[in-house]
Each structure stands twice: as C-alpha cells, then as structure tokens.
FILOPA-478191 format. One record per residue (C-alpha): residue in three letters; x, y, z. Coordinates in pm, whole numbers, padded with zeros to 5 digits. Layout:
<sites>
site resn=Ala; px=X; py=Y; pz=Z
...
</sites>
This chain:
<sites>
site resn=Met; px=00817; py=00605; pz=-01634
site resn=Gly; px=00784; py=00862; pz=-01362
site resn=Leu; px=00503; py=00880; pz=-01148
site resn=Val; px=00262; py=01174; pz=-01162
site resn=Pro; px=00072; py=01303; pz=-00851
site resn=Ile; px=-00300; py=01328; pz=-00902
site resn=Ile; px=-00375; py=01563; pz=-00635
site resn=Ala; px=-00173; py=01876; pz=-00558
site resn=Ala; px=00001; py=01941; pz=-00233
site resn=Gly; px=-00251; py=02039; pz=00024
site resn=Leu; px=-00525; py=01899; pz=-00115
site resn=Thr; px=-00746; py=01620; pz=00005
site resn=Phe; px=-00942; py=01341; pz=-00141
site resn=Val; px=-01166; py=01043; pz=-00050
site resn=Cys; px=-01020; py=00673; pz=-00072
site resn=Thr; px=-01235; py=00404; pz=00097
site resn=Pro; px=-00999; py=00103; pz=00081
site resn=Thr; px=-01095; py=-00224; pz=-00098
site resn=His; px=-00788; py=-00396; pz=-00130
site resn=Ile; px=-00410; py=-00356; pz=-00041
site resn=Trp; px=-00120; py=-00523; pz=-00206
site resn=Asp; px=00163; py=-00469; pz=00012
site resn=Gly; px=00303; py=-00213; pz=00279
site resn=Asp; px=00318; py=00081; pz=00051
site resn=Gly; px=00041; py=-00010; pz=-00175
site resn=Pro; px=-00115; py=-00005; pz=-00419
site resn=Ile; px=-00419; py=00052; pz=-00254
site resn=Trp; px=-00735; py=00024; pz=-00436
site resn=Cys; px=-01035; py=00295; pz=-00357
site resn=Ala; px=-01378; py=00213; pz=-00372
site resn=Glu; px=-01421; py=00548; pz=-00548
site resn=Gly; px=-01185; py=00438; pz=-00827
site resn=Pro; px=-00847; py=00521; pz=-00830
site resn=Arg; px=-00515; py=00324; pz=-00674
site resn=Ile; px=-00278; py=00493; pz=-00470
site resn=Arg; px=00079; py=00405; pz=-00355
site resn=Leu; px=00241; py=00594; pz=-00074
site resn=Ala; px=00557; py=00787; pz=-00129
site resn=Gly; px=00834; py=00795; pz=00105
site resn=Ile; px=00766; py=00447; pz=00261
site resn=Ala; px=01034; py=00154; pz=00231
site resn=Ala; px=00856; py=-00193; pz=00266
site resn=Arg; px=00950; py=-00524; pz=00119
site resn=Glu; px=00726; py=-00652; pz=-00153
site resn=Ile; px=00479; py=-00919; pz=-00086
site resn=Asp; px=00724; py=-01153; pz=-00246
site resn=Glu; px=00992; py=-01071; pz=-00005
site resn=Ser; px=01203; py=-00873; pz=-00257
site resn=Cys; px=01340; py=-00538; pz=-00206
site resn=Arg; px=01357; py=-00256; pz=-00482
site resn=Thr; px=01709; py=-00184; pz=-00580
site resn=Asn; px=01863; py=00147; pz=-00461
site resn=Gln; px=01609; py=00163; pz=-00176
site resn=Pro; px=01632; py=00031; pz=00201
site resn=Cys; px=01548; py=-00327; pz=00256
site resn=Pro; px=01341; py=-00354; pz=00602
site resn=Glu; px=01391; py=-00629; pz=00837
site resn=Lys; px=00993; py=-00685; pz=00862
site resn=Ser; px=00827; py=-00914; pz=00576
site resn=Gly; px=00628; py=-00800; pz=00281
site resn=Lys; px=00324; py=-00961; pz=00476
site resn=Asp; px=00389; py=-00777; pz=00803
site resn=Ala; px=00429; py=-00454; pz=00627
site resn=Arg; px=00089; py=-00479; pz=00447
site resn=Asp; px=-00075; py=-00636; pz=00759
site resn=His; px=00045; py=-00307; pz=00956
site resn=Leu; px=-00083; py=-00083; pz=00675
site resn=Val; px=-00405; py=-00273; pz=00690
site resn=Lys; px=-00433; py=-00200; pz=01071
site resn=Ile; px=-00362; py=00153; pz=01047
site resn=Leu; px=-00657; py=00209; pz=00779
site resn=Gly; px=-00881; py=00010; pz=01010
site resn=Gly; px=-00872; py=-00354; pz=00957
site resn=Ser; px=-00956; py=-00602; pz=00702
site resn=Arg; px=-01257; py=-00813; pz=00641
site resn=Gly; px=-01062; py=-01093; pz=00480
site resn=Lys; px=-00747; py=-01203; pz=00268
site resn=Thr; px=-00635; py=-01407; pz=-00003
site resn=Arg; px=-00285; py=-01529; pz=-00027
site resn=Lys; px=-00167; py=-01188; pz=-00135
site resn=Val; px=-00429; py=-00938; pz=-00102
site resn=Met; px=-00626; py=-00802; pz=00189
site resn=Tyr; px=-00959; py=-00670; pz=00139
site resn=Trp; px=-01255; py=-00498; pz=00319
</sites>
C-alpha cells in the first residue's frame, strides 16, 4: 500500500497537534487528519528500525521528544504517546 499525499506541493494546511507517536509521526491533528513526516529517519517508539532505511543512534523516545519540542512542547504523556 503506497502513501498518497492529501495536499498538493506548495499548498498549506492547519494542524493543531494533539498527540504524537514517534519521531516521524503519526501526528494527530485537532482538525481531524493524522500526518506522517516524509524523508525523516527515526527509530520507532519500540526502538525498532524499518527495513531498508537508516537506523539512527537516537532512541525512538528521544526522536519523539525532539519532534514534540519542535512543535512547541507537550502537556503530558503516556508510556508511548505525548499529547497537548
């Protein structure tokens, strides 16, 4: 199953993050959609790496926490998901 972009290149959309799974998403948006970042190499939250992709040294938790920081910080977290 291939991924299909829902937004054409050059267009913008609004996503108010509510939950983040790991360093490349998914990111749940208050407006409804979930997004995943393309072109980002990040470990999964369970520390695994996808086959045929780079496997960074940073942990899945560190990658997720860094993405959360870039997006403005969290209001809390469960064992695996950070939320606003």
